[in-house]
C-alpha positions as CSV (number, residue, x, y, z in Angstrom):
1,M,-116.6,73.1,37.8
2,P,-114.7,73.0,34.4
3,R,-111.2,74.4,34.3
4,K,-112.2,77.2,32.0
5,T,-114.8,78.3,34.5
6,K,-112.4,78.1,37.4
7,Y,-109.8,80.1,35.5
8,E,-112.4,82.8,34.6
9,A,-113.4,82.9,38.3
10,G,-109.8,83.7,39.2
11,A,-107.9,80.4,39.6
12,F,-104.3,80.4,38.4
13,I,-103.2,78.2,35.4
14,R,-100.5,76.7,37.6
15,A,-103.0,75.6,40.3
16,L,-105.3,74.1,37.6
17,A,-102.3,72.2,36.2
18,E,-101.4,70.8,39.6
19,E,-105.0,69.9,40.3
20,T,-105.4,68.0,37.1
21,R,-101.8,66.6,37.1
22,R,-101.1,68.1,33.7
23,P,-98.2,70.3,32.6
24,Y,-98.5,74.0,32.8
25,G,-98.0,74.4,29.1
26,G,-100.6,71.8,28.3
27,V,-103.3,73.6,30.4
28,H,-102.2,76.9,28.9
29,G,-102.5,75.5,25.4
30,L,-105.9,74.0,26.1
31,H,-107.2,77.4,27.3
32,A,-105.8,79.1,24.3
33,H,-107.4,76.6,22.0
34,A,-110.7,77.1,23.8
35,G,-110.6,80.8,23.2
36,V,-110.0,81.8,26.8
37,T,-108.5,85.3,27.2
38,C,-105.4,85.0,29.4
39,R,-105.0,87.5,32.2
40,S,-101.9,89.6,32.4
41,R,-99.2,88.5,34.8
42,G,-99.6,89.7,38.4
43,G,-97.2,91.0,40.9
44,A,-96.1,94.3,42.3
45,L,-95.0,97.0,39.9
46,R,-91.4,98.1,40.2
47,T,-90.8,101.8,41.0
48,D,-87.6,103.8,41.0
49,S,-87.6,103.8,44.8
50,F,-86.9,100.0,44.8
51,R,-84.1,100.1,42.4
52,R,-80.5,100.3,43.6
């Protein structure tokens, strides 16, 4: 399965970079050049209850 298809199926760029032994920035750049829309960054949102 091509990297573009894997990314669009939910794979992380970092995982694709490790799988292909390419730098993260190189894989990210190739996706940008191919016209792939990058997902926003994940992770939990911070709320006031977690701030100290």
